[in-house]
C-alpha positions in Angstrom: 11.3 9.8 -13.3 10.5 6.1 -14.0 8.1 4.8 -16.6 5.8 2.2 -15.1 3.3 0.0 -16.9 0.5 -1.9 -15.1 -1.5 -4.7 -16.8 -4.7 -5.7 -15.2 -8.2 -6.9 -16.1 -11.8 -6.1 -15.3 -12.4 -8.5 -12.4 -13.8 -6.5 -9.6 -11.6 -5.9 -6.5 -8.4 -6.6 -8.3 -8.4 -3.0 -9.7 -8.3 -1.0 -6.5 -4.8 -2.0 -5.5 -3.5 -1.0 -9.0 -5.2 2.4 -8.8 -4.0 3.0 -5.2 -0.4 2.1 -6.0 -0.5 3.7 -9.4 -1.7 7.0 -7.9 1.0 6.9 -5.2 3.7 6.4 -7.9 2.2 9.2 -10.0 2.2 11.6 -7.0 5.9 10.9 -6.7 6.4 12.2 -10.3 6.6 8.9 -12.2 4.8 8.2 -15.4 2.2 5.5 -14.8 0.3 3.7 -17.6 -2.5 1.2 -16.9 -3.7 -1.4 -19.5 -7.0 -3.2 -18.9 -10.4 -3.9 -20.5 -12.2 -0.9 -21.9 -14.7 -1.0 -19.0 -12.0 0.1 -16.6 -11.4 3.4 -18.4 -13.7 5.6 -16.3 -12.2 4.4 -13.0 -8.6 4.8 -14.2 -9.3 8.2 -15.7 -11.0 9.3 -12.4 -7.8 8.5 -10.6 -5.9 10.7 -13.1 -3.8 7.9 -14.6 -2.9 7.2 -18.2 -5.0 4.4 -19.6 -4.9 2.1 -22.7 -7.5 -0.5 -23.5 -6.7 -4.0 -24.8 -7.8 -4.1 -28.5 -7.2 -7.7 -29.4 -9.3 -9.4 -26.8 -12.8 -10.9 -27.1 -15.6 -9.0 -25.5 -15.8 -9.4 -21.7 -18.2 -7.8 -19.2 -18.0 -8.6 -15.5 -21.4 -7.2 -14.8 -23.5 -9.4 -17.1 -25.6 -12.0 -15.2 -24.6 -15.5 -16.1 -25.4 -19.1 -15.0 -22.8 -20.7 -12.8 -21.4 -22.9 -15.7 -21.3 -20.0 -18.2 -19.7 -17.8 -15.6 -16.8 -20.2 -15.1 -16.4 -20.6 -18.9 -16.3 -16.9 -19.6 -13.9 -16.2 -16.7 -11.4 -18.7 -18.0 -11.7 -17.3 -21.5 -11.3 -13.7 -20.3 -8.4 -14.4 -17.9 -6.5 -16.5 -20.4 -7.3 -14.4 -23.5 -4.1 -14.5 -25.6 -5.0 -11.0 -26.9 -4.0 -9.6 -23.5 -0.4 -10.9 -23.8 -0.2 -9.8 -27.4 -1.4 -6.2 -26.7 0.9 -6.0 -23.7 3.9 -7.0 -25.7 2.9 -4.5 -28.4 2.7 -1.7 -25.9 6.0 -2.6 -24.3 7.8 -2.6 -27.7 6.1 0.7 -28.8 6.9 2.6 -25.6 9.3 0.6 -23.4 8.7 1.0 -19.6 11.3 0.5 -16.9 9.3 -2.3 -15.5 5.8 -3.9 -16.0 3.5 -4.8 -13.1 1.1 -7.5 -14.0 -2.0 -8.9 -12.2 -1.1 -12.4 -11.0 -4.2 -13.8 -12.7 -2.9 -12.9 -16.2 -0.8 -16.1 -16.5 -0.2 -15.9 -20.3 0.8 -12.2 -20.0 3.3 -13.0 -17.3 4.7 -15.9 -19.3 5.1 -13.8 -22.4 7.1 -11.1 -20.5 9.4 -13.8 -19.1 9.8 -15.4 -22.6 10.8 -12.0 -24.0 13.2 -11.1 -21.3 11.1 -8.2 -20.0 11.4 -7.3 -16.3 8.2 -7.6 -14.5 6.5 -7.8 -11.1 3.5 -10.1 -10.3 0.9 -8.3 -8.2 -1.5 -10.3 -5.9 -4.6 -8.4 -4.8 -5.8 -11.0 -2.2 -4.4 -13.8 0.0 -1.5 -15.7 -1.5 -3.1 -18.8 0.1 -6.0 -18.4 -2.3 -3.9 -18.0 -5.4 -1.6 -20.8 -4.6 -4.6 -23.0 -3.5 -8.1 -22.6 -5.0 -7.1 -20.4 -7.9 -4.2 -22.6 -9.0 -6.2 -25.8 -8.6 -9.4 -24.2 -10.1 -10.6 -23.7 -13.6 -8.1 -20.9 -14.5 -5.2 -22.8 -13.0 -6.2 -26.1 -14.7 -6.7 -24.4 -18.0 -3.2 -22.8 -17.6 -1.7 -26.1 -17.0 -3.2 -27.5 -20.1 -1.1 -24.9 -21.8 1.9 -26.2 -19.7 1.9 -23.1 -17.6 1.8 -23.8 -13.9 0.8 -20.5 -12.2 3.2 -21.1 -9.3 6.2 -21.5 -11.7 5.1 -18.5 -13.8 4.9 -16.3 -10.7 8.3 -17.5 -9.4 9.9 -16.1 -12.6 8.9 -12.6 -11.9 11.4 -10.1 -10.5 9.2 -9.7 -7.4 5.9 -11.0 -6.1 4.0 -8.3 -4.2 1.1 -9.5 -2.2 -1.5 -6.8 -1.2 -2.6 -8.7 1.9 -1.9 -8.7 5.6 0.6 -11.4 6.5 -1.1 -12.3 9.8 -4.5 -12.8 8.2 -3.2 -14.6 5.1 -3.4 -18.3 5.9 -0.6 -19.2 3.5 1.9 -21.5 5.2 4.0 -22.7 2.3 7.5 -21.9 1.1 8.3 -18.2 1.0 11.0 -17.1 -1.4 13.1 -13.9 -1.2 11.1 -12.5 -4.1 7.8 -12.7 -2.2 6.7 -9.8 0.0 3.4 -9.1 1.8 3.1 -5.3 1.4 -0.3 -5.1 3.1 -3.8 -4.2 1.8 -4.2 -1.0 -0.2 -6.6 1.3 1.6 -7.4 4.9 2.3 -8.1 4.7 6.1 -6.2 7.2 8.2 -8.5 7.1 11.3 -10.7 4.7 13.2 -14.4 4.8 12.4 -16.6 6.8 14.8 -20.0 5.2 14.7 -23.0 7.6 15.2 -25.6 7.2 18.0 -27.8 5.3 15.5 -25.5 2.6 14.2 -24.8 2.8 10.5 -24.5 -0.4 8.6 -22.9 -0.4 5.1 -23.9 -3.3 2.8 -21.8 -3.8 -0.3 -21.6 -7.0 -2.3 -19.6 -7.6 -5.4 -19.2 -5.1 -8.2 -19.3 -8.0 -10.7 -22.3 -10.3 -11.3 -22.9 -13.6 -9.5 -25.9 -15.9 -10.0 -28.6 -15.2 -7.4 -27.0 -11.9 -6.2 -30.3 -9.9 -6.3 -31.9 -12.5 -4.0 -29.1 -12.2 -1.5 -29.5 -8.4 -1.6 -33.2 -8.7 -0.8 -32.6 -11.0 2.2 -30.1 -8.5 3.6 -32.5 -5.6 3.2 -35.3 -7.6 4.8 -33.1 -8.7 7.7 -32.2 -5.1 8.5 -35.8 -3.9 8.4 -37.1 -3.0 11.8 -33.7 -2.9 13.4 -32.6 0.4 15.1 -29.9 1.0 12.4 -29.3 3.1 9.4 -28.6 0.8 6.5 -26.8 2.2 3.4 -26.6 -0.3 0.6 -24.4 0.2 -2.5 -25.3 -2.4 -5.2 -22.6 -1.6 -7.8 -23.2 -1.9 -11.5 -24.3 -5.6 -11.5 -27.6 -5.0 -9.7 -30.2 -2.3 -10.4 -31.4 -0.7 -7.1 -34.9 -0.4 -8.5 -35.2 -4.2 -8.5 -35.0 -4.2 -4.7 -37.6 -3.4 -2.0 -35.9 -1.4 0.7 -37.3 -1.0 4.3 -37.8 2.4 5.7 -34.5 2.4 7.6 -32.5 1.7 4.4 -31.2 3.8 1.5 -30.1 1.8 -1.6 -27.7 3.4 -4.1 -25.8 2.0 -7.1 -22.7 3.9 -6.1 -21.5 6.0 -3.2 -17.8 6.3 -2.5 -17.1 4.1 0.5 -14.6 6.7 1.7 -17.6 8.8 2.5 -19.3 6.1 4.5 -16.6 4.0 6.3 -15.5 6.6 8.8 -18.9 6.5 10.4 -19.8 2.8 10.1 -20.6 0.3 12.8 -20.6 -2.8 10.7 -20.0 -3.7 7.1 -21.9 -6.5 5.4 -20.0 -7.9 2.4 -19.4 -10.9 0.3 -15.8 -11.5 1.3 -14.2 -9.5 -1.4 -10.7 -8.8 -0.2 -10.7 -5.1 -1.1 -13.9 -4.0 0.7 -13.3 -6.4 3.7 -9.7 -5.0 4.3 -10.9 -1.4 3.9 -13.5 -2.0 6.6 -10.9 -3.5 8.9 -8.5 -0.7 8.2 -11.2 1.6 9.7 -11.7 -0.7 12.6 -15.1 -1.9 11.5 -16.3 -5.5 12.1 -17.4 -7.4 9.0 -20.4 -9.7 8.4 -19.4 -11.9 5.4 -21.8 -13.7 3.0 -19.6 -15.4 0.4 -21.3 -15.4 -3.1 -19.0 -18.0 -4.8 -17.3 -21.0 -3.2 -14.4 -21.1 -5.7 -13.1 -17.6 -5.1 -11.3 -16.0 -2.2 -14.5 -14.9 -0.5 -14.9 -17.9 1.9 -11.2 -17.7 2.9 -11.4 -14.0 3.5 -14.5 -14.3 5.7 -13.0 -17.2 7.6 -9.7 -15.3 8.3 -11.6 -12.3 9.6 -13.9 -14.5 11.8 -10.9 -16.4 13.2 -9.3 -13.1 14.1 -12.4 -12.2 16.1 -13.4 -9.3 13.9 -16.4 -10.7 12.1 -18.9 -13.4 11.5 -19.5 -15.6 8.4 -22.9 -16.8 7.2 -23.8 -18.7 4.1 -25.5 -17.0 1.2 -28.4 -19.3 1.8 -28.7 -18.0 5.4 -32.2 -17.0 6.5 -33.2 -13.5 7.2 -33.3 -14.3 11.0 -29.7 -15.7 10.8 -28.5 -12.6 9.0 -30.3 -10.4 11.5 -29.0 -12.3 14.6 -25.4 -12.1 13.3 -25.7 -8.4 12.6 -27.0 -7.8 16.1 -24.2 -9.8 17.6 -21.6 -7.6 15.8 -23.3 -4.5 16.9 -23.7 -5.4 20.6 -20.6 -7.4 21.4 -17.7 -5.0 21.7 -15.1 -7.7 21.3 -15.7 -7.7 17.6 -14.9 -4.1 17.3 -11.9 -4.4 19.6 -10.4 -7.1 17.3 -11.1 -5.0 14.2 -9.4 -2.0 15.8 -6.3 -4.1 16.6 -6.1 -5.1 12.9 -6.8 -1.4 11.9 -3.8 -0.2 13.9 -1.6 -2.8 12.0 -3.0 -1.9 8.6 -2.8 1.8 9.1 0.9 1.5 10.2 1.8 -0.1 6.9 -0.3 0.9 3.9 0.1 -1.3 0.8 0.0 1.6 -1.6 3.1 3.2 0.0 5.0 -0.1 0.4 4.0 -1.2 -3.1 5.1 2.1 -4.6 8.4 1.8 -2.7 9.1 -1.7 -4.0 8.1 -0.9 -7.6 10.1 2.3 -7.6 13.1 0.5 -6.3 12.9 -2.2 -8.9 12.5 0.3 -11.7 15.5 2.4 -10.6 17.6 -0.8 -10.2 16.7 -1.7 -13.7 17.6 1.7 -15.0 21.0 1.5 -13.2 21.7 -1.9 -14.8 20.7 -0.6 -18.3 22.9 2.5 -18.0 26.1 0.6 -17.1 28.6 0.0 -20.0 
């Protein structure tokens, strides 16, 4: 049995791949520990995995509404919090794992492991093209380079770089090293969605807070009012459902497991978060994307899906009629579903949770073999 330590952070869709891979490894009999912000404790505990919270970090909440400027400032502070690296090193020394798997956004933590000769894997939860592009050139990447830490160089020093994305959808066209592997999205789909007679539309925006998110939600609800569909909206912890006015054909919840809804969905409306978008495609469900933030992976995810013929992208500023017309097109034009089903067949044939567990397991065992040799 190997001892595996994951280090992540409270940043929305980045946690699902960690939980999926971690659960797969635990089911194989390995000891799996996950370190993250305290807010992640319930999700990790629900998955039956061992959890430790960072204790040297400044307070961070992903669900607090912030201005655009304050949001960028707080994200940089949270992602580059030196307390994460300190707590991770402390945990490794107190109870040494066979290998450490680290969220690729934790640049300081990855660098600290390298500096201390600790074997580690960098885990990417979305398109590598985003991380090597907008992320690396954006606020977090620029702040990292001020500390003389180029994210690309830091990632390259990991034993492996595991990318939880579909290689055909990921627009990355740069250099690919032997340490980089696209293991595929982590998802729970094992069948194609079977839409009911009355089309079911699932709307799910980000689980973290973005400026103006409540207004976008209301436009979606208004756009769906009067259409012959059943709309199920899950707002997540960042938006209170009671702040929204729902039409008669809609039910608004803060949380319902998407695993209960996806198998009977006709269309998913989302913000371009990689986790939910890929989950929809894994069930063969077309996606209507409304990116909430131009600096994140959301526009790239939406564009990739649209270029594959499995969805449509509209701006967050789109009118109710534009949203309605796009939704109707996805419901009525069977080509969108056909493209989504083609992607689903590919994703179901190669689940990122299984492939990720295989690679981490292999790396851990290889490390144990080297350690045991005289």
